[in-house]
N, C-alpha and C positions, 0 to 999 in steps of 0.2 A: 603591479597588480598580481594577485595570487594566481597560481596555475589552476585552472578549473578542473583539470584531470585529477588533481590530488585532494580535492575537497568537494563535498556535495554542494550542489548549486544553491541550496537554501541557506548556506552558511555565509554567502557573500552579501555585502551591503547592496542596497538598490542601485546606487550610483555605479558601482563596479559591474553589476550585472547588465545594466543598460549600456555601459561603455563596451563591455565584452560583446554584447549582441549587436552593437552598432545601431541601436534603436534610439528613438526619440520619445520621451515620456508623453508628449502631447499628441504625437502622430502614431506611435506604436512601431511595429516592425514593417518594413516595406513588403509589398506583395510578392516581389521576386524572391526575397529572403524566405518568406513563408513557403512558396512553391519549392525552393531548393531544399529547405528543411524537411518537407513532406516527402520529397523524392529520396532523401538520404535515410531517414528514420521512419517514415510512414506517418499516417495521420495520428493526431493526439486523441486516442479513444480509450475508454475504460471498458474492458471486457467483463461481462457479468459472469460470475461463477455461481453454480447452484450450490446451495448450502445443504447440510445434512438435515434430513427430515427429523421432526420431533420424536417420532417413535424410535428411530435409530439411535438418537442421542440418549433416550431413556433406557433402551436395551444395553447400550454401552456402559451406562452407569451401573447396571446390575452386575457387570463383570469386574468391578473394582473390588480389591481385597477387603477394604474397610466395610463394604456392604455385607460381605459374608460374616465378618466379625459381629456386625450389628444384628444380623438375622440370628446368629448363634446365641448372642446375648439375650435377645428377645425370647427365643425358644427356651433357654435355660430358666429365665425369670418367670416364664408362663408356667 
């Protein structure tokens, strides 16, 4: 079996992953294994990050050099 430290986990086939985890496909991972994993690495949670607001993204677009070129071209043609 490949060393899991050298390859991302999603590159392994299902059989190798199940074997490495010591799990059973019909029963899943044992509760004591889940508790041990949560103690070692913490719970499996996704943390929400606030995105940039719409008006900030718009103002950031106005600082791009190409925008200045387009504004200058519009002014010249007007």
